[in-house]
SERO-4910 file (N, C-alpha, C, O; in steps of 0.05 Angstrom, whole numbers):
BEGIN
 pado doro    nc1    nc2    nc3   cac1   cac2   cac3    cc1    cc2    cc3    oc1    oc2    oc3
  Ala    A     17    -24      0      0      0      0     18     25      0     40     25     10
  Val    A      7     46    -12     21     72    -13      4     93      1    -19     96     -5
  Ala    A     16    107     21      2    128     35     10    155     25     34    161     23
  Leu    A     -9    172     18     -4    198      8    -10    219     30    -31    217     43
  Ala    A      8    238     34      3    259     54    -18    279     44    -30    293     60
  Thr    A    -22    280     18    -41    299      6    -50    287    -20    -35    272    -33
  Pro    A    -75    293    -29    -85    282    -54    -73    297    -78    -78    289   -101
  Ile    A    -59    319    -74    -47    334    -95    -18    325    -99     -2    327    -81
  Ile    A    -12    314   -123     15    303   -127     29    318   -151     16    332   -166
  Asp    A     55    314   -153     70    325   -175     80    303   -193     73    280   -190
  Arg    A     96    311   -213    105    291   -233    121    269   -221    117    246   -227
  Ala    A    139    276   -202    156    256   -190    139    236   -174    144    212   -175
  Gln    A    120    246   -160    103    228   -144     85    211   -162     80    187   -156
  Leu    A     76    222   -184     61    206   -203     78    183   -214     68    160   -217
  Glu    A    103    188   -221    120    168   -231    125    146   -210    127    122   -217
  Thr    A    127    154   -185    131    135   -164    107    117   -161    109     93   -157
  Leu    A     83    129   -162     58    114   -160     56     94   -183     48     71   -180
  Cys    A     63    103   -207     62     85   -231     80     61   -228     74     39   -237
  Thr    A    103     66   -214    122     44   -210    113     25   -188    114      1   -191
  Arg    A    103     37   -166     95     21   -143     68      6   -147     64    -16   -137
  Leu    A     51     18   -163     24      7   -167     19     -4   -195     -3     -5   -204
  Ser    A     40    -13   -207     38    -25   -234     24    -52   -233     25    -65   -212
  Pro    A     10    -60   -254      8    -47   -279    -12    -23   -278    -31    -23   -263
  Val    A     -6     -3   -295    -22     21   -296    -39     22   -321    -28     18   -343
  Cys    A    -64     27   -318    -82     29   -341    -85     59   -347   -100     73   -333
  Thr    A    -72     69   -368    -73     97   -375    -95    101   -395    -96     89   -417
  Leu    A   -114    119   -388   -137    125   -405   -136    154   -414   -135    172   -398
  Asp    A   -137    157   -440   -136    184   -452   -163    198   -450   -183    187   -458
  Met    A   -163    222   -439   -188    238   -437   -193    256   -461   -212    271   -461
  Thr    A   -175    254   -481   -179    272   -504   -191    257   -528   -191    232   -529
  Phe    A   -200    272   -547   -212    261   -571   -209    281   -594   -205    305   -589
  Pro    A   -210    272   -619   -206    290   -642   -227    312   -643   -251    306   -640
  Val    A   -218    336   -646   -237    359   -647   -257    355   -670   -281    361   -666
  Gly    A   -248    345   -692   -265    342   -715   -287    321   -711   -307    321   -725
  Ala    A   -283    304   -691   -303    283   -686   -328    293   -671   -348    280   -671
  Gly    A   -325    317   -659   -348    329   -646   -359    313   -623   -345    299   -609
  Thr    A   -386    315   -619   -399    301   -597   -396    271   -599   -392    258   -578
  Ala    A   -397    260   -623   -394    231   -626   -367    222   -616   -364    201   -604
  Gly    A   -347    238   -622   -320    232   -613   -317    233   -583   -304    216   -570
  Ala    A   -331    253   -571   -330    255   -542   -343    231   -528   -333    220   -509
  Leu    A   -366    223   -539   -381    200   -528   -364    175   -531   -365    157   -514
  Glu    A   -351    172   -554   -334    148   -558   -311    148   -538   -304    127   -528
  Ala    A   -299    171   -533   -277    173   -514   -287    166   -486   -273    152   -471
  Leu    A   -311    175   -479   -322    169   -453   -327    140   -450   -322    128   -429
  Arg    A   -338    128   -471   -344     99   -470   -318     83   -468   -317     63   -454
  Ser    A   -297     92   -481   -271     79   -480   -260     80   -451   -247     60   -442
  Ile    A   -264    102   -437   -255    105   -410   -270     85   -392   -259     73   -374
  Glu    A   -296     83   -396   -313     64   -380   -304     36   -384   -301     21   -364
  Val    A   -299     28   -409   -290      0   -414   -263     -5   -403   -258    -26   -391
  Gly    A   -245     14   -406   -217     11   -396   -217      9   -366   -201     -7   -354
  Ala    A   -233     26   -352   -233     26   -323   -244     -1   -312   -235    -11   -291
  Ala    A   -264    -12   -326   -276    -37   -317   -258    -61   -320   -259    -80   -305
  Ser    A   -240    -59   -339   -222    -82   -345   -194    -78   -334   -176    -95   -339
  Ser    A   -188    -56   -320   -161    -51   -310   -153    -70   -289   -170    -79   -273
  Asp    A   -127    -77   -288   -117    -95   -268   -102    -80   -245    -97    -91   -224
  Gly    A    -95    -55   -250    -81    -39   -230    -91    -11   -229   -115     -6   -233
  Met    A    -73      7   -222    -81     35   -219    -92     47   -246    -81     40   -267
  Ile    A   -112     63   -243   -124     76   -267   -113    105   -268   -114    119   -248
  Leu    A   -102    112   -291    -91    139   -295   -106    153   -317   -104    145   -340
  Leu    A   -122    173   -310   -136    189   -330   -119    213   -337   -109    226   -319
  Ser    A   -115    218   -363    -97    239   -371   -108    255   -394   -119    244   -413
  Asp    A   -104    282   -393   -110    299   -416    -85    313   -426    -86    335   -438
  Gln    A    -62    300   -421    -36    312   -430    -35    314   -461    -19    329   -471
  Cys    A    -51    298   -475    -50    299   -504    -67    321   -516    -71    322   -541
  Val    A    -78    339   -500    -95    360   -510    -79    379   -528    -56    385   -523
  Ser    A    -91    387   -550    -78    404   -569    -99    418   -587   -123    416   -581
  Arg    A    -90    432   -607   -110    444   -626   -126    423   -640   -149    428   -648
  Glu    A   -115    399   -643   -128    378   -657   -144    360   -639   -162    345   -648
  Arg    A   -137    361   -613   -151    342   -594   -162    358   -571   -148    373   -557
  Ala    A   -188    355   -566   -202    368   -544   -203    349   -520   -200    325   -524
  Ala    A   -207    359   -496   -208    343   -473   -236    341   -461   -251    360   -461
  Leu    A   -243    317   -453   -268    314   -438   -266    329   -412   -244    332   -401
  Pro    A   -288    338   -400   -287    349   -373   -276    329   -354   -285    306   -353
  Ala    A   -255    337   -339   -242    318   -321   -261    306   -301   -259    282   -294
  Leu    A   -280    321   -291   -299    311   -271   -317    289   -283   -323    269   -271
  Leu    A   -326    294   -308   -342    274   -322   -327    248   -326   -337    226   -321
  Ala    A   -302    251   -335   -285    227   -340   -279    212   -315   -280    187   -314
  Ala    A   -273    226   -293   -267    214   -268   -291    199   -256   -288    176   -246
  Ala    A   -314    211   -258   -338    198   -248   -345    173   -264   -353    153   -252
  Ala    A   -342    175   -290   -347    152   -307   -328    129   -301   -336    106   -299
  Ala    A   -303    135   -298   -283    114   -292   -288    102   -264   -286     77   -262
  Ala    A   -293    118   -245   -298    108   -217   -322     90   -216   -322     69   -204
  Lys    A   -344     99   -229   -369     83   -228   -365     56   -244   -375     35   -235
  Ser    A   -351     58   -266   -346     34   -282   -329     14   -266   -335    -10   -267
  Ala    A   -308     23   -253   -291      5   -237   -307     -7   -214   -304    -30   -208
  Phe    A   -323      9   -201   -339      0   -179   -359    -22   -188   -362    -43   -174
  Arg    A   -372    -17   -210   -391    -37   -220   -378    -63   -228   -390    -84   -228
  Ala    A   -352    -61   -235   -337    -85   -243   -326    -99   -218   -312   -120   -221
  Gly    A   -332    -89   -194   -322   -101   -170   -295    -92   -161   -284   -104   -142
  Arg    A   -284    -72   -174   -257    -62   -167   -260    -38   -148   -255    -15   -156
  His    A   -269    -44   -124   -276    -22   -105   -251     -7    -95   -253     16    -88
  Ala    A   -228    -20    -94   -205     -8    -82   -184      1   -103   -161      6    -97
  Thr    A   -193      3   -128   -175     10   -150   -167     40   -148   -184     57   -148
  Pro    A   -141     46   -145   -132     74   -144   -139     88   -171   -134     77   -192
  Leu    A   -149    112   -169   -156    128   -192   -141    155   -190   -147    171   -173
  Val    A   -122    159   -208   -106    184   -208   -114    200   -233   -116    189   -255
  Val    A   -119    226   -229   -127    243   -251   -104    263   -257    -97    279   -241
  Glu    A    -93    261   -281    -72    279   -291    -85    298   -310    -92    291   -332
  Thr    A    -89    323   -300   -105    342   -316    -95    370   -315    -83    379   -296
  Gly    A   -100    385   -336    -94    413   -338   -119    430   -331   -118    454   -334
  Gln    A   -140    417   -322   -165    431   -317   -169    439   -288   -189    451   -281
  Val    A   -150    432   -271   -152    438   -242   -135    462   -235   -111    463   -240
  Phe    A   -148    482   -223   -134    506   -215   -140    515   -186   -127    534   -176
  Asp    A   -159    503   -173   -164    511   -145   -174    487   -128   -178    465   -138
  Ala    A   -178    493   -103   -185    472    -84   -211    458    -90   -214    434    -87
  His    A   -231    473   -100   -257    461   -106   -256    442   -129   -270    422   -130
  His    A   -238    448   -148   -234    429   -171   -224    402   -160   -234    381   -167
  Val    A   -205    403   -142   -194    379   -130   -215    365   -113   -218    340   -114
  Ala    A   -230    380    -97   -250    368    -80   -272    354    -96   -281    332    -88
  Leu    A   -280    365   -118   -300    353   -135   -290    327   -147   -305    307   -149
  Leu    A   -265    327   -156   -253    302   -167   -252    280   -146   -256    257   -151
  Met    A   -245    288   -121   -244    269    -99   -272    258    -93   -275    234    -88
  Ala    A   -291    276    -94   -319    267    -89   -328    248   -111   -345    230   -106
  Ala    A   -318    251   -135   -325    234   -158   -311    207   -157   -319    188   -171
  Gly    A   -290    205   -140   -277    179   -138   -247    180   -142   -234    159   -140
  Ala    A   -235    203   -147   -207    205   -152   -191    200   -126   -199    210   -105
  Thr    A   -169    185   -128   -152    180   -105   -132    203   -102   -125    211    -80
  Ala    A   -121    212   -125   -101    233   -125   -104    249   -151   -115    239   -171
  Val    A    -94    274   -150    -97    292   -173    -69    304   -179    -56    315   -161
  Tyr    A    -61    303   -204    -36    315   -213    -44    339   -232    -49    334   -255
  Pro    A    -45    363   -221    -53    387   -237    -29    397   -253    -18    418   -246
  Trp    A    -22    383   -274      3    389   -288      5    417   -299     26    429   -297
  Leu    A    -16    428   -310    -15    454   -322    -13    476   -300      3    495   -303
  Ala    A    -28    473   -279    -27    493   -257      0    493   -243     11    515   -238
  Leu    A     12    469   -239     38    468   -226     60    480   -244     77    494   -235
  Asp    A     58    474   -270     77    485   -289     75    516   -291     95    530   -291
  Phe    A     50    525   -292     46    554   -294     55    568   -269     68    589   -270
  Ala    A     50    556   -245     58    568   -220     88    570   -218     99    590   -208
  Glu    A    102    549   -226    131    549   -224    144    568   -244    165    580   -239
  Arg    A    131    571   -267    142    590   -287    137    619   -278    152    637   -285
  Thr    A    116    623   -262    110    650   -253    129    660   -232    137    683   -232
  Ala    A    137    642   -214    156    649   -192    170    625   -182    160    603   -183
  Ser    A    195    629   -174    211    607   -163    197    596   -138    190    611   -120
  Gly    A    192    570   -137    178    558   -114    148    561   -117    133    555    -98
  Gly    A    139    570   -140    111    574   -144     94    549   -142     71    549   -133
  Ala    A    105    527   -152     91    501   -151     85    493   -122     63    484   -116
  Gly    A    105    496   -105    101    489    -77     81    507    -63     65    498    -47
  Ala    A     82    533    -70     63    552    -58     35    545    -68     16    548    -52
  Phe    A     32    538    -93      6    530   -104     -6    506    -89    -29    506    -81
  Arg    A     11    486    -85      2    462    -71     -7    468    -43    -28    459    -34
  Ser    A      8    485    -29      2    492     -2    -25    507      0    -41    502     17
  Ala    A    -29    525    -20    -54    541    -20    -78    523    -26    -99    526    -13
  Val    A    -75    504    -44    -97    486    -51   -103    467    -27   -126    462    -21
  Glu    A    -82    457    -14    -86    440      9   -101    455     31   -118    443     45
  Gln    A    -94    480     36   -108    496     56   -137    500     48   -155    498     65
  Gly    A   -142    504     22   -169    507     12   -185    481     16   -209    482     22
  Leu    A   -171    459     12   -185    433     15   -194    429     43   -216    418     48
  Arg    A   -178    437     62   -186    435     90   -212    451     96   -229    442    112
  Lys    A   -214    473     83   -238    490     87   -262    477     74   -284    478     85
  Val    A   -258    464     51   -280    450     38   -289    426     54   -313    421     57
  Leu    A   -269    412     66   -275    388     81   -289    395    108   -302    378    120
  Ala    A   -285    420    117   -297    427    143   -307    456    141   -294    474    152
  Arg    A   -329    460    128   -340    487    125   -356    495    150   -374    481    158
  Met    A   -350    518    160   -364    527    184   -380    553    179   -374    567    159
  Gly    A   -399    559    196   -414    584    194   -396    607    200   -375    604    212
  Lys    A   -404    632    193   -388    655    197   -382    660    227   -360    669    234
  Asp    A   -401    654    244   -397    658    273   -385    634    287   -381    635    311
  Ala    A   -379    613    271   -366    589    282   -383    576    304   -372    561    320
  Ser    A   -409    581    304   -426    569    325   -439    544    316   -450    529    333
  Phe    A   -439    537    290   -451    512    281   -438    503    255   -425    519    241
  Val    A   -441    478    249   -430    467    224   -450    472    202   -472    459    202
  Lys    A   -443    489    183   -462    495    161   -462    472    141   -484    465    130
  Ala    A   -439    460    136   -438    438    117   -413    421    124   -394    432    135
  Leu    A   -414    396    119   -392    378    125   -387    359    103   -405    344     95
  His    A   -363    359     92   -355    341     71   -331    325     82   -311    338     89
  Ser    A   -333    299     83   -310    284     95   -307    258     81   -325    247     68
  Val    A   -283    247     84   -277    220     75   -277    202     99   -259    204    116
  Gly    A   -296    184    101   -298    167    124   -277    145    125   -269    134    104
  Ala    A   -269    138    148   -250    116    152   -265     90    149   -289     88    155
  Pro    A   -251     69    139   -264     42    137   -274     33    164   -260     36    184
  Leu    A   -298     23    165   -310     14    191   -297    -13    199   -291    -30    183
  Glu    A   -293    -16    225   -283    -41    236   -305    -62    235   -328    -55    236
  Pro    A   -298    -87    234   -318   -109    234   -337   -106    258   -329   -104    281
  Gly    A   -363   -107    252   -383   -105    273   -390    -77    282   -407    -73    299
  Arg    A   -377    -57    271   -382    -29    279   -402    -17    259   -398    -18    235
  Asp    A   -423     -4    269   -443      8    253   -434     37    246   -420     50    261
  Asp    A   -444     47    223   -438     74    215   -454     93    233   -474     85    244
  Val    A   -443    117    236   -456    137    254   -478    151    238   -474    160    216
  Asp    A   -502    152    250   -525    166    237   -525    195    245   -530    202    268
  Ile    A   -518    212    226   -518    241    231   -543    253    217   -544    255    193
  Arg    A   -562    262    233   -587    273    222   -585    303    224   -578    315    244
  Leu    A   -593    316    202   -592    345    200   -619    357    207   -640    345    201
  Met    A   -619    380    220   -644    394    227   -652    411    203   -637    413    183
  Ala    A   -675    424    205   -685    440    183   -666    463    176   -664    470    152
  Glu    A   -652    474    196   -634    496    190   -606    487    182   -587    502    183
  Asp    A   -604    461    174   -579    450    164   -556    452    185   -534    460    177
  Ser    A   -561    445    209   -540    445    229   -542    419    244   -563    406    244
  Phe    A   -521    411    258   -521    386    273   -537    390    299   -539    412    310
  Arg    A   -549    369    308   -565    371    333   -547    377    357   -554    392    375
  Asp    A   -522    366    356   -503    372    377   -484    393    366   -463    386    354
  Arg    A   -490    418    370   -474    439    358   -448    444    374   -449    448    398
  Pro    A   -426    445    360   -401    451    374   -400    481    379   -407    497    362
  Glu    A   -390    489    402   -389    517    409   -362    530    402   -361    554    398
  Thr    A   -341    514    400   -315    525    394   -303    509    370   -313    488    363
  Arg    A   -282    520    358   -269    507    336   -256    480    346   -256    461    331
  Ala    A   -246    480    370   -234    455    381   -255    433    382   -250    410    375
  Glu    A   -279    440    392   -301    421    393   -310    412    365   -316    389    361
  Phe    A   -309    431    346   -316    425    319   -297    405    307   -305    386    294
  Met    A   -271    408    312   -251    390    301   -254    362    313   -250    342    300
  Glu    A   -260    361    339   -264    336    352   -289    322    341   -289    297    338
  Leu    A   -309    337    333   -333    326    321   -327    313    295   -336    291    289
  Ile    A   -310    326    279   -302    315    253   -287    289    257   -293    269    243
  Lys    A   -268    289    275   -252    265    279   -268    241    289   -264    219    280
  Ser    A   -287    247    307   -303    225    318   -324    215    299   -331    191    299
  Arg    A   -334    232    282   -356    224    264   -347    213    238   -359    195    227
  Ser    A   -324    223    228   -316    215    201   -291    199    199   -285    186    179
  Gly    A   -274    199    221   -248    186    219   -228    202    204   -206    193    199
  Leu    A   -234    227    197   -216    244    182   -198    259    201   -208    272    220
  Val    A   -172    258    197   -153    273    213   -143    296    198   -131    293    177
  Ile    A   -146    320    209   -137    344    196   -114    356    212   -103    377    204
***
């Protein structure tokens, strides 16, 4: 198994994952511009078939995008691949998205919600590094900070949880999932009064460590 400190990876980390988790099923997210909608649908279908039959890590990539080749929306492709792999019984198949379409934390969060294990925002990292020395690292730090806010969104007065998005830890044998019921005003019945209490609520309810 490979543990990632963050879902945002760079080229070196992607190469390491490809080596450690081989064989890798690389699926192209691009299609000929001239093929239009039919070409897009064919590319999407190819991704679904490839994800269902993969033996190892799935790598979705739009690196081949050009004037002649357009890219499918990364979120659409990731969701299609994840659902196809799940339906084929490959529940634990790693799904990495290599895309130039990710530029902020919400882009990454949506891909994770769709089933992505990790995201390599190749264009954003390249652009950030070209803009300033160390820009790629600064970009990753900013996006990681944004992800924490997405994973734990609080009300302005910090008196209640307005929304909660989390990745639950695998349940131990014989342990039931926690039933969290929301009230009409979209807040938890047991409202945390401080940020410390809020963080403890997240850890106890979702298994997510921030």
